[in-house]
Backbone as JSON, one array per atom type, in Angstrom:
{
  "sequence": "MDWKYHFIARFKRKFMVEINGKTIEGLLIDLDGTVYIHGKVLEGAQETIDALLETYNVLFLTNTDSKSKPSLMSYYERIGLQLPEDKVYSVPEFAKEFLLENEKTVYFIVSEDLEDYFSDLKRDGFDPDIVLIGDVGTTSDLNARLNTALRCLKRGAELWVLQKGITYVATSGLALDSGSYGQMLESAAGVKMKVMGKPNPLFFEAGAKRLGVPLEKICVIGDDLEADIEGGKNVGAATVLVKTGKYDDEVLAEYEERGIVPDAILDRFTEIDRIFPLKK",
  "N": [[-5.01, -28.86, 14.03], [-7.39, -29.78, 11.74], [-6.99, -31.2, 8.89], [-6.95, -32.57, 5.61], [-5.23, -34.24, 2.98], [-4.54, -35.48, -0.32], [-2.5, -36.97, -2.88], [-3.56, -36.69, -6.21], [-3.45, -36.59, -9.07], [-1.81, -36.04, -12.26], [-1.43, -32.8, -13.8], [-1.24, -31.14, -16.72], [1.46, -31.94, -16.89], [2.13, -31.36, -14.32], [1.56, -31.97, -10.81], [-1.52, -32.51, -8.96], [-3.18, -31.81, -5.9], [-5.45, -32.7, -3.32], [-7.14, -30.79, -0.92], [-8.94, -30.86, 1.96], [-11.16, -31.73, 0.5], [-11.05, -30.07, -1.68], [-9.85, -29.69, -4.87], [-6.58, -28.91, -5.8], [-4.85, -27.06, -8.11], [-2.94, -25.15, -8.55], [-0.41, -23.03, -7.03], [-0.09, -20.15, -5.08], [2.36, -18.43, -3.75], [3.7, -16.66, -1.03], [6.61, -14.55, -0.41], [8.44, -12.7, 1.17], [8.95, -13.07, 4.59], [8.01, -15.57, 4.53], [9.54, -17.25, 2.85], [11.96, -15.92, 2.99], [13.51, -13.84, 5.51], [14.09, -10.61, 6.65], [16.07, -10.24, 4.66], [17.42, -12.67, 4.65], [17.58, -15.9, 3.46], [15.54, -18.62, 4.44], [16.64, -21.55, 5.99], [16.9, -24.34, 3.99], [14.94, -23.45, 2.26], [15.41, -22.79, -0.45], [15.89, -25.31, -1.67], [13.35, -26.46, -1.23], [11.79, -24.79, -2.75], [12.81, -25.26, -5.35], [12.07, -27.94, -5.64], [9.24, -27.71, -5.52], [8.71, -26.13, -7.82], [9.44, -27.95, -9.75], [7.44, -29.79, -9.44], [4.83, -28.78, -9.12], [2.32, -26.37, -10.24], [3.27, -23.23, -9.97], [3.36, -19.89, -8.61], [4.99, -17.07, -7.36], [3.79, -14.69, -5.32], [4.09, -11.42, -4.41], [3.92, -8.74, -2.05], [5.94, -6.85, -1.89], [6.9, -3.52, -2.19], [8.89, -1.73, -2.7], [10.64, -1.99, -4.77], [11.32, -2.15, -8.32], [10.44, -4.61, -10.79], [12.84, -5.57, -12.16], [14.81, -4.74, -10.24], [14.0, -6.08, -8.04], [14.4, -8.77, -8.76], [17.15, -8.75, -8.92], [17.76, -8.21, -6.3], [16.86, -10.61, -5.03], [18.73, -12.37, -6.08], [21.01, -11.4, -4.93], [20.63, -12.07, -2.22], [20.81, -14.71, -2.31], [18.67, -16.18, -3.32], [17.22, -18.06, -5.73], [15.16, -17.63, -8.3], [12.95, -18.18, -11.02], [12.3, -15.56, -13.26], [9.78, -15.33, -14.45], [8.23, -16.59, -12.74], [7.7, -14.94, -10.61], [5.58, -12.53, -9.35], [4.99, -9.29, -8.72], [3.67, -6.67, -6.65], [4.12, -3.95, -7.69], [4.4, -4.59, -10.37], [1.87, -5.63, -10.97], [0.37, -3.32, -10.43], [1.25, -1.54, -12.4], [0.39, -2.81, -14.77], [-2.36, -2.79, -14.25], [-2.99, -0.01, -14.1], [-2.18, 0.88, -16.67], [-3.89, -0.62, -18.31], [-6.42, 0.29, -17.53], [-6.16, 2.89, -18.2], [-5.52, 5.09, -16.43], [-4.79, 8.28, -14.95], [-2.15, 9.34, -12.87], [-0.85, 10.38, -9.71], [2.14, 9.98, -8.14], [3.68, 8.8, -5.16], [6.3, 7.35, -4.52], [9.26, 5.13, -4.4], [12.4, 6.13, -5.92], [13.26, 4.24, -7.69], [10.86, 2.99, -8.46], [9.58, 5.17, -9.53], [10.95, 5.42, -11.94], [10.26, 2.95, -13.06], [7.57, 3.22, -13.46], [7.44, 4.97, -15.5], [6.18, 5.07, -18.03], [3.61, 5.49, -17.56], [0.56, 7.5, -17.43], [0.82, 10.69, -16.02], [-0.24, 13.01, -13.56], [-0.13, 15.9, -11.72], [-2.02, 17.51, -10.63], [-4.83, 17.04, -11.05], [-5.34, 14.14, -10.89], [-6.58, 10.76, -11.68], [-5.93, 8.87, -9.77], [-4.19, 8.74, -6.66], [-1.22, 7.33, -5.87], [0.42, 5.46, -3.45], [3.5, 4.27, -2.33], [6.39, 2.48, -1.16], [8.42, 4.99, 0.1], [11.11, 5.31, -0.02], [14.08, 7.13, -0.12], [13.01, 9.65, -0.46], [13.36, 13.07, -0.76], [11.73, 15.34, -0.81], [9.36, 14.69, 0.52], [7.37, 15.82, 2.27], [6.3, 18.0, 0.76], [5.29, 16.52, -1.37], [3.34, 14.96, -0.21], [1.55, 16.94, 0.54], [0.77, 17.86, -2.0], [-0.44, 15.49, -2.86], [-2.58, 15.43, -1.02], [-4.14, 17.64, -1.88], [-4.82, 16.76, -4.47], [-6.49, 14.58, -3.78], [-8.5, 15.92, -2.53], [-9.6, 17.12, -4.71], [-10.86, 15.03, -5.86], [-9.55, 12.67, -6.52], [-8.83, 9.15, -6.33], [-7.53, 7.25, -3.59], [-4.91, 5.13, -3.44], [-2.86, 2.48, -2.07], [0.2, 0.63, -2.55], [0.69, -1.45, -0.85], [-0.48, -2.21, 2.48], [1.0, -2.13, 4.79], [2.04, -0.93, 7.98], [4.35, -0.42, 9.56], [7.82, -1.32, 9.12], [10.92, -3.15, 9.46], [13.8, -1.58, 8.92], [17.22, -1.33, 7.84], [18.27, 0.54, 9.47], [16.53, 0.45, 11.6], [13.22, 0.5, 13.11], [10.65, 1.62, 10.87], [8.42, 3.85, 9.11], [5.86, 2.54, 7.06], [4.25, 2.04, 3.83], [1.43, 2.01, 4.35], [1.1, 3.69, 6.53], [1.49, 6.33, 5.51], [-0.65, 6.22, 3.78], [-2.82, 6.04, 5.58], [-2.61, 8.45, 6.9], [-3.22, 10.35, 4.87], [-5.7, 9.43, 4.18], [-7.17, 10.08, 6.46], [-6.73, 12.91, 6.48], [-7.83, 13.76, 4.08], [-10.37, 12.78, 4.12], [-11.13, 10.4, 2.8], [-11.33, 6.96, 1.58], [-8.84, 4.61, 1.61], [-7.63, 2.41, -0.93], [-6.23, -0.86, -1.64], [-3.62, -2.03, -3.65], [-2.13, -4.4, -3.6], [-2.02, -7.79, -2.13], [-4.55, -7.92, 0.4], [-6.17, -7.61, -1.93], [-8.6, -8.69, -4.11], [-8.32, -8.48, -6.91], [-5.62, -8.69, -7.39], [-5.04, -11.34, -6.62], [-6.68, -12.51, -8.49], [-5.34, -11.81, -10.9], [-2.94, -13.14, -10.51], [-3.8, -15.83, -10.46], [-4.76, -15.99, -13.08], [-2.33, -15.85, -14.48], [-1.29, -18.29, -13.77], [-3.11, -19.87, -15.06], [-5.22, -21.09, -13.86], [-8.32, -21.52, -12.16], [-9.5, -19.56, -9.38], [-10.74, -21.03, -7.36], [-9.38, -23.36, -7.43], [-6.93, -22.89, -6.4], [-4.24, -22.68, -4.1], [-3.29, -20.6, -1.51], [-0.32, -19.62, 0.06], [1.27, -18.47, 2.91], [2.6, -16.06, 5.37], [1.05, -14.05, 6.45], [-1.79, -13.17, 8.03], [-3.92, -11.51, 7.3], [-3.36, -10.54, 4.63], [-2.57, -12.9, 3.2], [-4.1, -15.21, 4.21], [-6.81, -14.42, 4.98], [-7.27, -12.87, 2.69], [-6.92, -14.86, 0.69], [-8.98, -16.66, 1.39], [-11.17, -15.05, 0.87], [-11.38, -14.98, -1.83], [-12.06, -17.51, -2.47], [-10.07, -19.45, -2.43], [-7.97, -22.13, -1.23], [-6.03, -22.18, 1.79], [-2.81, -21.95, 3.35], [-1.16, -21.38, 6.29], [1.93, -20.12, 7.34], [4.12, -20.27, 10.04], [5.95, -18.08, 10.48], [7.77, -14.97, 9.93], [5.31, -12.54, 9.85], [3.66, -13.91, 11.54], [1.58, -14.41, 14.44], [0.53, -15.69, 17.53], [-1.64, -14.71, 19.05], [-2.99, -13.06, 17.27], [-3.77, -15.0, 15.34], [-5.67, -16.41, 16.92], [-7.63, -14.4, 17.17], [-8.42, -14.13, 14.53], [-9.4, -16.72, 14.02], [-11.57, -16.7, 15.77], [-13.25, -15.06, 14.36], [-13.93, -16.8, 12.33], [-12.15, -17.13, 10.35], [-10.16, -19.38, 9.25], [-7.21, -21.08, 8.51], [-6.63, -23.63, 6.06], [-4.55, -25.34, 6.65], [-1.8, -25.34, 8.89], [1.63, -24.58, 9.13], [4.84, -24.95, 10.74], [7.05, -24.0, 9.46], [8.12, -22.97, 6.14], [9.48, -25.01, 4.79], [8.25, -27.33, 5.53], [6.3, -27.89, 3.76], [6.0, -30.1, 2.17], [4.51, -31.83, 3.69], [1.89, -31.36, 2.93], [1.92, -30.88, 0.19], [3.28, -33.21, -1.5], [6.63, -33.77, -2.5], [8.89, -34.29, -5.3], [11.54, -36.53, -4.9]],
  "CA": [[-5.66, -28.44, 12.75], [-7.95, -30.95, 11.08], [-6.97, -31.06, 7.47], [-6.63, -33.78, 4.88], [-4.83, -34.0, 1.56], [-3.95, -36.66, -1.01], [-2.06, -36.84, -4.27], [-4.58, -37.34, -7.06], [-3.27, -36.71, -10.52], [-0.94, -35.02, -12.99], [-2.16, -31.86, -14.56], [-0.3, -30.43, -17.56], [2.77, -32.39, -16.44], [2.28, -31.01, -12.91], [0.65, -32.68, -9.94], [-2.64, -31.86, -8.26], [-3.43, -32.33, -4.54], [-6.76, -32.39, -2.74], [-7.1, -30.36, 0.44], [-10.22, -30.73, 2.5], [-12.21, -31.9, -0.53], [-10.89, -29.08, -2.74], [-8.68, -29.99, -5.79], [-5.64, -27.8, -5.96], [-4.03, -27.18, -9.42], [-1.94, -24.05, -8.59], [-0.02, -22.44, -5.75], [0.35, -18.75, -5.04], [3.23, -18.43, -2.55], [4.35, -15.44, -0.56], [8.04, -14.63, -0.29], [8.97, -12.07, 2.37], [8.35, -13.56, 5.77], [7.64, -16.98, 4.31], [10.71, -17.86, 2.27], [13.11, -15.21, 3.56], [13.19, -12.87, 6.57], [15.13, -9.6, 6.84], [17.17, -10.45, 3.71], [18.08, -13.96, 4.89], [16.79, -17.03, 3.0], [15.4, -19.56, 5.49], [17.32, -22.79, 5.75], [16.18, -25.32, 3.21], [13.82, -22.87, 1.45], [15.74, -22.92, -1.84], [15.67, -26.68, -2.09], [11.93, -26.67, -1.28], [11.3, -24.03, -3.96], [13.21, -26.07, -6.55], [11.22, -29.16, -5.8], [7.85, -27.19, -5.85], [8.65, -25.74, -9.23], [9.53, -29.2, -10.56], [6.31, -30.69, -9.25], [3.54, -28.11, -9.15], [2.08, -25.11, -10.99], [3.62, -22.3, -8.88], [3.69, -18.52, -8.86], [5.32, -16.37, -6.16], [2.99, -13.44, -5.29], [4.67, -10.7, -3.38], [3.56, -7.36, -1.8], [7.06, -5.98, -1.79], [6.54, -2.39, -2.98], [10.02, -0.79, -2.73], [11.52, -2.27, -5.9], [10.8, -2.55, -9.58], [10.65, -6.09, -11.04], [14.3, -5.92, -12.36], [15.56, -4.53, -9.06], [13.53, -7.16, -7.14], [15.08, -10.02, -9.12], [18.57, -8.56, -8.55], [17.83, -8.36, -4.8], [16.75, -12.04, -4.73], [19.98, -13.0, -6.42], [22.03, -10.98, -3.94], [20.51, -12.75, -0.94], [20.96, -16.13, -2.55], [17.39, -16.78, -3.64], [17.2, -18.3, -7.14], [13.81, -17.75, -8.76], [12.7, -17.8, -12.38], [11.63, -14.21, -13.26], [8.39, -15.41, -14.87], [7.49, -17.19, -11.61], [7.52, -13.93, -9.6], [4.62, -11.5, -9.68], [5.1, -8.35, -7.65], [2.59, -5.67, -6.67], [4.38, -2.85, -8.63], [4.14, -5.13, -11.71], [0.44, -5.72, -11.15], [-0.18, -1.99, -10.44], [1.59, -0.99, -13.68], [-0.57, -3.41, -15.73], [-3.71, -2.33, -13.94], [-3.11, 1.42, -14.47], [-2.13, 1.0, -18.11], [-5.07, -1.25, -18.88], [-7.56, 1.14, -17.22], [-5.87, 4.26, -18.68], [-5.66, 6.01, -15.32], [-3.79, 9.22, -14.67], [-1.71, 9.01, -11.52], [0.18, 11.09, -8.97], [2.88, 8.93, -7.43], [4.62, 8.95, -4.05], [7.01, 6.02, -4.5], [10.67, 5.18, -4.46], [12.99, 6.55, -7.2], [13.25, 3.02, -8.57], [9.47, 2.83, -8.95], [9.33, 6.33, -10.41], [11.49, 5.02, -13.28], [9.54, 1.76, -13.51], [6.26, 3.66, -13.86], [7.69, 6.15, -16.34], [5.33, 5.12, -19.2], [2.15, 5.74, -17.13], [0.11, 8.92, -17.56], [1.01, 11.38, -14.77], [-0.93, 14.28, -13.4], [0.06, 16.37, -10.37], [-3.06, 18.5, -10.24], [-6.2, 16.43, -10.96], [-5.24, 12.72, -11.38], [-7.6, 9.76, -11.29], [-5.45, 8.09, -8.61], [-2.95, 9.02, -5.94], [-0.67, 6.01, -5.55], [1.45, 5.54, -2.41], [4.28, 3.05, -2.17], [7.6, 2.74, -0.38], [8.91, 6.32, -0.3], [12.55, 5.3, -0.12], [14.82, 8.33, 0.49], [12.36, 10.85, -1.0], [13.76, 14.28, -0.01], [10.62, 16.32, -0.82], [8.18, 13.96, 0.91], [6.32, 16.68, 2.82], [5.66, 18.69, -0.37], [4.58, 15.59, -2.21], [2.16, 14.59, 0.56], [0.62, 18.05, 0.41], [0.18, 17.81, -3.32], [-1.39, 14.38, -2.89], [-3.81, 15.83, -0.32], [-4.92, 18.53, -2.79], [-5.35, 15.91, -5.49], [-7.5, 13.83, -3.23], [-9.63, 16.87, -2.29], [-10.22, 17.4, -6.02], [-11.66, 13.89, -6.32], [-8.72, 11.48, -6.87], [-8.89, 7.97, -5.48], [-6.31, 6.98, -2.86], [-4.46, 3.73, -3.46], [-1.49, 2.2, -1.59], [0.62, -0.52, -3.11], [0.41, -2.42, 0.21], [-0.99, -1.43, 3.62], [1.82, -2.25, 6.01], [2.16, 0.3, 8.78], [5.81, -0.25, 9.81], [8.74, -2.36, 8.8], [12.25, -3.07, 10.08], [14.82, -1.2, 7.99], [18.6, -1.58, 8.36], [18.48, 1.57, 10.58], [15.53, 0.25, 12.67], [11.74, 0.52, 12.71], [10.37, 2.73, 9.91], [7.03, 3.95, 8.59], [5.63, 1.84, 5.81], [3.28, 2.71, 2.87], [0.12, 2.17, 4.9], [1.12, 4.87, 7.44], [1.19, 7.5, 4.74], [-1.99, 6.09, 3.28], [-3.76, 6.34, 6.65], [-2.56, 9.89, 7.18], [-3.94, 11.07, 3.78], [-7.07, 8.98, 4.31], [-7.76, 10.94, 7.49], [-6.7, 14.31, 6.14], [-8.68, 14.03, 2.92], [-11.66, 12.18, 4.3], [-11.35, 9.38, 1.8], [-10.97, 5.6, 2.01], [-7.76, 4.09, 0.73], [-7.71, 1.07, -1.47], [-4.96, -1.55, -1.64], [-3.28, -2.71, -4.89], [-1.62, -5.73, -3.37], [-2.87, -8.62, -1.26], [-5.59, -8.91, 0.02], [-6.99, -7.14, -3.08], [-9.02, -9.83, -4.95], [-7.85, -8.34, -8.3], [-4.24, -9.15, -7.43], [-5.11, -12.78, -6.65], [-7.19, -12.93, -9.8], [-4.29, -11.68, -11.9], [-1.99, -14.26, -10.28], [-4.44, -17.09, -10.91], [-4.75, -15.98, -14.52], [-0.99, -16.17, -14.94], [-1.14, -19.79, -13.65], [-4.06, -20.57, -15.9], [-5.97, -21.91, -12.96], [-9.39, -20.78, -11.49], [-9.2, -19.3, -7.99], [-11.27, -22.06, -6.47], [-8.42, -24.49, -7.51], [-5.68, -22.32, -6.0], [-3.9, -22.64, -2.66], [-2.43, -19.45, -1.1], [0.6, -20.02, 1.15], [2.0, -17.32, 3.32], [2.71, -15.82, 6.81], [0.29, -12.9, 6.82], [-3.18, -13.63, 8.21], [-4.86, -10.63, 6.57], [-3.05, -10.47, 3.26], [-2.57, -14.21, 2.55], [-5.14, -16.15, 4.62], [-8.17, -13.85, 4.76], [-7.34, -12.55, 1.28], [-7.15, -16.1, -0.06], [-10.33, -17.13, 1.71], [-12.2, -14.18, 0.3], [-11.53, -15.3, -3.29], [-12.44, -18.92, -2.64], [-8.91, -20.31, -2.51], [-7.5, -22.83, -0.05], [-4.94, -21.41, 2.38], [-1.87, -22.55, 4.3], [-0.46, -20.4, 7.09], [3.29, -20.52, 7.78], [4.28, -19.54, 11.34], [7.2, -17.28, 10.48], [7.46, -13.61, 9.45], [4.35, -11.8, 10.6], [2.8, -14.76, 12.36], [1.43, -14.18, 15.87], [-0.47, -16.62, 18.11], [-2.82, -13.92, 19.49], [-3.69, -12.62, 15.99], [-4.4, -16.16, 14.81], [-6.85, -16.68, 17.69], [-8.61, -13.44, 16.85], [-8.95, -14.49, 13.21], [-10.23, -17.96, 14.17], [-12.83, -16.34, 16.43], [-14.05, -14.47, 13.25], [-14.24, -17.81, 11.35], [-11.11, -17.16, 9.29], [-9.29, -20.5, 9.66], [-6.43, -21.66, 7.43], [-6.84, -25.08, 5.79], [-3.44, -26.02, 7.27], [-0.75, -24.47, 9.52], [2.95, -25.19, 9.2], [5.79, -24.19, 11.49], [7.99, -23.34, 8.5], [7.88, -23.23, 4.7], [10.13, -26.28, 4.34], [7.37, -28.45, 5.86], [5.2, -27.84, 2.78], [5.76, -31.4, 1.62], [3.43, -32.51, 4.45], [0.66, -31.16, 2.24], [2.18, -31.04, -1.23], [4.44, -34.09, -1.63], [7.66, -33.29, -3.46], [9.78, -35.29, -5.89], [12.75, -36.71, -4.17]],
  "C": [[-6.11, -29.71, 12.08], [-7.98, -30.72, 9.6], [-6.55, -32.42, 6.85], [-6.19, -33.45, 3.46], [-4.56, -35.42, 1.02], [-3.59, -36.26, -2.41], [-3.06, -37.43, -5.19], [-4.23, -37.47, -8.47], [-2.15, -35.8, -11.02], [-1.85, -34.05, -13.74], [-1.19, -30.98, -15.41], [1.14, -30.65, -17.15], [3.12, -31.93, -15.04], [1.32, -31.81, -12.08], [-0.43, -31.85, -9.34], [-2.71, -32.54, -6.9], [-4.79, -31.9, -4.13], [-6.59, -32.01, -1.32], [-8.55, -30.14, 0.9], [-11.32, -30.77, 1.47], [-12.03, -30.99, -1.69], [-9.67, -29.47, -3.58], [-7.88, -28.78, -6.08], [-4.77, -28.0, -7.21], [-3.0, -26.06, -9.49], [-1.66, -23.5, -7.22], [0.42, -21.03, -5.91], [1.08, -18.63, -3.69], [3.85, -17.1, -2.27], [5.86, -15.66, -0.38], [8.56, -14.01, 1.01], [8.25, -12.49, 3.61], [8.01, -15.04, 5.7], [8.88, -17.76, 3.83], [12.03, -17.24, 2.81], [12.61, -14.18, 4.59], [14.38, -11.93, 6.72], [16.36, -9.93, 5.91], [17.9, -11.79, 3.87], [17.11, -15.1, 4.44], [16.75, -18.06, 4.1], [16.06, -20.86, 5.06], [16.45, -23.77, 5.06], [15.15, -24.85, 2.24], [14.13, -23.03, -0.02], [15.44, -24.33, -2.43], [14.15, -27.01, -2.19], [11.31, -25.99, -2.5], [11.57, -24.84, -5.23], [12.35, -27.28, -6.75], [9.73, -28.78, -6.12], [7.77, -26.85, -7.34], [8.71, -26.91, -10.15], [8.21, -29.96, -10.56], [4.94, -30.12, -9.43], [3.53, -26.86, -10.02], [2.17, -24.01, -9.95], [3.81, -20.87, -9.4], [3.95, -17.84, -7.48], [4.69, -15.01, -6.25], [3.44, -12.61, -4.17], [4.21, -9.21, -3.27], [4.72, -6.4, -1.67], [6.91, -4.79, -2.74], [7.69, -1.37, -3.09], [10.83, -0.9, -3.97], [10.75, -2.58, -7.18], [11.04, -4.04, -9.83], [12.18, -6.37, -11.3], [15.1, -5.79, -11.02], [15.22, -5.66, -8.05], [14.26, -8.47, -7.45], [16.56, -9.93, -8.76], [18.69, -8.71, -7.02], [17.78, -9.84, -4.4], [18.04, -12.7, -4.95], [21.03, -12.66, -5.4], [21.89, -11.73, -2.6], [20.53, -14.25, -1.08], [19.68, -16.89, -2.85], [17.28, -16.86, -5.17], [15.73, -18.57, -7.53], [13.71, -17.4, -10.23], [11.88, -16.49, -12.43], [10.18, -14.35, -13.61], [7.57, -16.12, -13.8], [7.32, -16.22, -10.43], [6.55, -12.86, -10.07], [4.56, -10.52, -8.56], [3.96, -7.31, -7.75], [2.88, -4.43, -7.59], [4.05, -3.33, -10.08], [2.66, -5.14, -11.97], [-0.18, -4.28, -11.28], [0.06, -1.35, -11.83], [0.62, -1.52, -14.77], [-1.96, -2.87, -15.51], [-3.91, -0.87, -14.42], [-3.06, 1.62, -15.97], [-3.4, 0.49, -18.75], [-6.3, -0.33, -18.69], [-7.33, 2.66, -17.61], [-6.05, 5.31, -17.66], [-4.48, 7.02, -15.3], [-3.42, 9.14, -13.17], [-0.75, 10.08, -10.97], [0.82, 10.09, -8.04], [3.63, 9.55, -6.19], [5.25, 7.57, -3.8], [8.49, 6.2, -4.52], [11.22, 5.61, -5.84], [13.01, 5.36, -8.2], [11.91, 2.8, -9.18], [9.07, 3.95, -9.84], [9.78, 6.03, -11.86], [10.63, 3.86, -13.88], [8.15, 2.21, -14.07], [6.3, 4.82, -14.86], [6.7, 6.18, -17.59], [3.86, 5.29, -18.87], [1.86, 7.23, -17.27], [0.16, 9.58, -16.17], [0.22, 12.71, -14.72], [-0.76, 14.72, -11.94], [-0.9, 17.36, -9.88], [-4.42, 17.75, -10.07], [-6.18, 15.0, -11.55], [-6.46, 11.88, -11.0], [-7.21, 9.11, -9.93], [-4.2, 8.73, -8.02], [-2.46, 7.68, -5.5], [0.5, 6.16, -4.57], [2.2, 4.14, -2.37], [5.41, 3.34, -1.18], [8.22, 4.07, -0.81], [10.42, 6.34, -0.43], [13.18, 6.49, 0.57], [14.29, 9.64, -0.1], [12.65, 12.12, -0.21], [12.64, 15.31, 0.1], [9.33, 15.67, -0.41], [7.01, 14.85, 1.43], [5.57, 17.48, 1.7], [4.83, 17.8, -1.19], [3.28, 15.11, -1.49], [1.11, 15.68, 0.45], [-0.02, 18.11, -0.97], [-0.82, 16.68, -3.43], [-2.73, 14.73, -2.17], [-4.71, 16.68, -1.17], [-5.57, 17.74, -3.9], [-6.55, 15.15, -5.0], [-8.76, 14.69, -2.98], [-10.33, 17.21, -3.59], [-10.93, 16.18, -6.63], [-10.83, 12.62, -6.68], [-8.98, 10.34, -5.9], [-7.53, 7.78, -4.81], [-6.05, 5.49, -2.86], [-3.08, 3.64, -2.8], [-1.12, 0.87, -2.27], [0.42, -1.74, -2.12], [0.21, -1.6, 1.51], [-0.23, -1.61, 4.87], [2.06, -0.92, 6.7], [3.65, 0.59, 9.12], [6.52, -1.47, 9.28], [10.07, -2.14, 9.42], [13.24, -2.79, 8.98], [16.17, -1.5, 8.63], [18.88, -0.64, 9.52], [17.51, 1.37, 11.75], [14.15, 0.37, 12.16], [11.49, 1.79, 11.92], [8.94, 2.7, 9.55], [6.93, 3.33, 7.28], [4.5, 2.58, 5.03], [1.93, 2.97, 3.52], [0.05, 3.31, 5.89], [0.81, 6.11, 6.67], [-0.23, 7.46, 4.15], [-3.01, 6.49, 4.34], [-3.82, 7.82, 6.97], [-3.36, 10.66, 6.11], [-5.4, 10.64, 3.79], [-7.79, 9.87, 5.34], [-7.82, 12.39, 7.12], [-7.66, 14.69, 5.05], [-10.13, 13.57, 3.08], [-12.11, 11.22, 3.22], [-10.99, 7.98, 2.33], [-9.95, 5.05, 1.06], [-8.05, 2.7, 0.27], [-6.27, 0.43, -1.6], [-4.77, -2.28, -2.96], [-2.96, -4.17, -4.63], [-2.55, -6.61, -2.54], [-3.3, -7.81, -0.03], [-6.57, -8.51, -1.11], [-7.35, -8.36, -3.97], [-8.47, -9.73, -6.41], [-6.39, -8.84, -8.45], [-4.2, -10.66, -7.44], [-5.67, -13.24, -7.97], [-6.16, -12.88, -10.91], [-3.27, -12.81, -11.78], [-2.57, -15.6, -10.77], [-4.52, -17.15, -12.43], [-3.4, -16.32, -15.12], [-0.74, -17.69, -14.82], [-2.05, -20.54, -14.58], [-4.97, -21.47, -15.13], [-7.08, -21.05, -12.24], [-9.04, -20.61, -10.0], [-9.61, -20.37, -7.05], [-10.32, -23.33, -6.5], [-7.02, -24.03, -7.12], [-5.46, -22.52, -4.48], [-2.95, -21.48, -2.44], [-1.59, -19.86, 0.09], [1.32, -18.81, 1.57], [1.92, -17.13, 4.84], [1.75, -14.8, 7.33], [-1.25, -13.24, 6.85], [-4.19, -12.79, 7.42], [-4.58, -10.76, 5.07], [-3.17, -11.84, 2.56], [-3.75, -15.08, 2.87], [-6.49, -15.58, 4.42], [-8.32, -13.46, 3.28], [-7.64, -13.74, 0.4], [-8.58, -16.63, 0.16], [-11.4, -16.35, 0.98], [-12.39, -14.41, -1.22], [-11.82, -16.77, -3.57], [-11.27, -19.89, -2.73], [-8.69, -21.07, -1.17], [-6.29, -22.03, 0.46], [-4.08, -22.26, 3.31], [-1.08, -21.44, 4.95], [0.93, -20.97, 7.51], [3.65, -19.64, 8.97], [5.62, -18.91, 11.44], [6.8, -15.85, 10.12], [6.5, -12.91, 10.4], [3.47, -12.62, 11.57], [2.77, -14.4, 13.84], [0.27, -15.01, 16.41], [-1.78, -15.87, 18.49], [-3.6, -13.5, 18.28], [-4.38, -13.82, 15.36], [-5.69, -16.47, 15.56], [-7.94, -15.67, 17.38], [-9.25, -13.74, 15.46], [-9.84, -15.75, 13.27], [-11.59, -17.67, 14.82], [-13.85, -15.71, 15.39], [-14.37, -15.52, 12.22], [-13.24, -17.9, 10.23], [-10.01, -18.17, 9.71], [-8.55, -21.05, 8.47], [-6.78, -23.15, 7.21], [-5.75, -25.92, 6.48], [-2.5, -24.93, 7.84], [0.57, -25.22, 9.59], [3.92, -24.32, 9.98], [6.77, -23.4, 10.56], [7.67, -23.78, 7.1], [8.38, -24.6, 4.27], [9.31, -27.49, 4.71], [6.25, -28.63, 4.79], [4.94, -29.24, 2.22], [4.87, -32.27, 2.49], [2.12, -32.46, 3.77], [0.79, -31.39, 0.73], [3.43, -31.91, -1.37], [5.36, -33.72, -2.77], [8.4, -34.46, -4.05], [11.09, -35.34, -5.14], [13.92, -36.94, -5.19]]
}
């Protein structure tokens, strides 16, 4: 990988780095698959995070769609990951802001935790603006809710998923993810689903706004070639691929053939100081 960087300045008491001629003033960093995998924080990741927060303008941008923001922060604490709450921006948090700001009525198929989290949103189980699919958790009436969603879509609702993952590994084994239900409804209703989380440009834009940095001065760091690398490239950000989590050599080759090439590739998150020097 032919990439170059150098330390160039302080910015608002944080440092900037130049990557391949692009000045970077803010970092949007993935968590699941990049910093931790299957509930286990990768060795050295916490120390790297602490140093990044001390040195750079950082926000952790996550597609995790099974938990509300309070539950997510509690989960991080349980697995031994210490993160400032204001430095984590999750897709349910973004979705809630987006739906409130645009005054959309919604029919939800999400976990009980998110049902409570979205309690102040306008709901409509007959003719909503949006059908929103997330992690379904242990929803007991899932079949009935999917049928209701189908009818709403046929009446003209838009279909959105919090994130488009097809499967994930649960404690009990391989399980269907949000994107599976989205694809089923997409096919049944004859509509096209939209994605709230990465690679949605609006999610990246909201993250950049929180950092107070334009997207062209952002670097996206993560393990997912579609969500993090292609998504980052599409909004004009620099990108760094981490070869953990969802990383796959064959998938990388396919993306590179399409001209989607990360600005840098690291074997693990803790090597980030090769690009972004850290305070010792």
